[in-house]
N, C-alpha and C positions, 0 to 999 in steps of 0.2 A: 169809157171808160179804158183806157190801154192796156194789154195784157205785161205782166212783170217778165224783166229779160228772161231769154233763154238761158240758163246753165246747166252745166253736167250734173247727173244726176250721182250722188255718192253711193259708192256699194251698199251702204246701210239704206238709202234712200231706195236704191232699187229692192233690195228686200221690201221694205216698204208699200212699193210699189206693186208688186207684186202680190203680196197678202193683202192690199186693197183691193185688187182684182177678183182677189178669192171671195172678199166678204161681198163685194156688189154684186157676183154672181150666184152667192146664197139669198142674198136679196131681190134679187130679178126671179130667181128659181119659187121663193115661198111667195112673191109678187102675184106668180099665175093659180096659184092654189086658193081657191073662194074663201076656205074656211082657215086657212092661215093665221094664228094669231098677231094684231099686228106689231104689238108690242116683239114679237122674235124678229120680224121682219125690220123694223129700226132700230135694234140692235144691231143689225149686221150695216143697217144704212149708217149709223153713227161710225161704226169701227171701220168703215170704207173711208170716210170721211174724213175723220181721225189720221188714217197713215196717209193720207193723200196731204193734210196740214202738217204731218211730221216729215214727210220725205223733202217738204219745200222747205223748211225751217233746216234741217240736216242738211240739204243740198248749199245753204244760204250758210252756213257755219252757226247758226241760232242754238246757244245751249238754252234748253227750256228743264221741268223738272216734269217727273212723272204725273200725268193728270190724262183723265177726258175729257177735260171741258174744254170744248170745244170753241166757245166765246175767248178763253182764256190764247188757246193757242192763237187765234185770229188773231188776237189784238199784238201777241208776239209778231206776229208777221206783219202788220199795221206798222208796228214802232220800228220797224227794220226799213220802211218804205214802199214794202211786198204789198200792192195793191190787190186785193181780196175780190171775187168775183160774184160776193154777196157779201148783205150786211152782217158782221158778226154776230148781232142778235139772233138771225136767220138762222145762220150756219146752227147758231147754238141751242137752235128747237129742239136737234137730236141728241144733246147731252144728255138728257134725264135715262136715255134709254141706254147709255151705258154699264149702269151701277144700279138705280132704282129700282127697275123692276126685276131684275134678277134674284133680289136679295130679300125683296118683302112683295107686296100689296100694295104698297103705296102709289095711288092715282099718279101719273106724269100726265102733262100738260097734255089735251087733244093734237094730236097730229095726222091727219089722214095721210093714206098710201101715196097718193098721186105729191101732194107737198113733199115727202120727202123724198120720192122718186126724181122731182123736179129739184133739191138739193143736190143729191147725189150727184146727178148727170151735171150740174152747173160744176162743180167743185171738181169734179172727173177732168172735163174736159178743161178746166182752168190749170188744175197740176201737170197732166200730161204736154198739156201747151208752156208749162213754164219750166221742166225739167228735159235736158237732152237724153 
């Protein structure tokens, strides 16, 4: 798959990229702790991926509603002809960690730390290569 054409990051996108880096760092720090809750780690993974997707959307001038749904954001990108680094369904595996686990004890679909890390790094590289 060809990477998306590089475009300049807008000022709003630059903010999103900085905050995504912060969430990624928190995810990586928690990964190193043997008893860190997986849900907490995956929350920061989800937040980083969400911000990378939104930074790309913003830089392409795509308007989107307030959402934490990574599949929805992914579909907006593909509908604009922007190729994703992973299938939307795969990226979307992190979506439940955005809200569900923070507000109740609802079980979220299992996702291991290594799979979360692979999604994070793949989307990070994709976004950083897509935006100047």
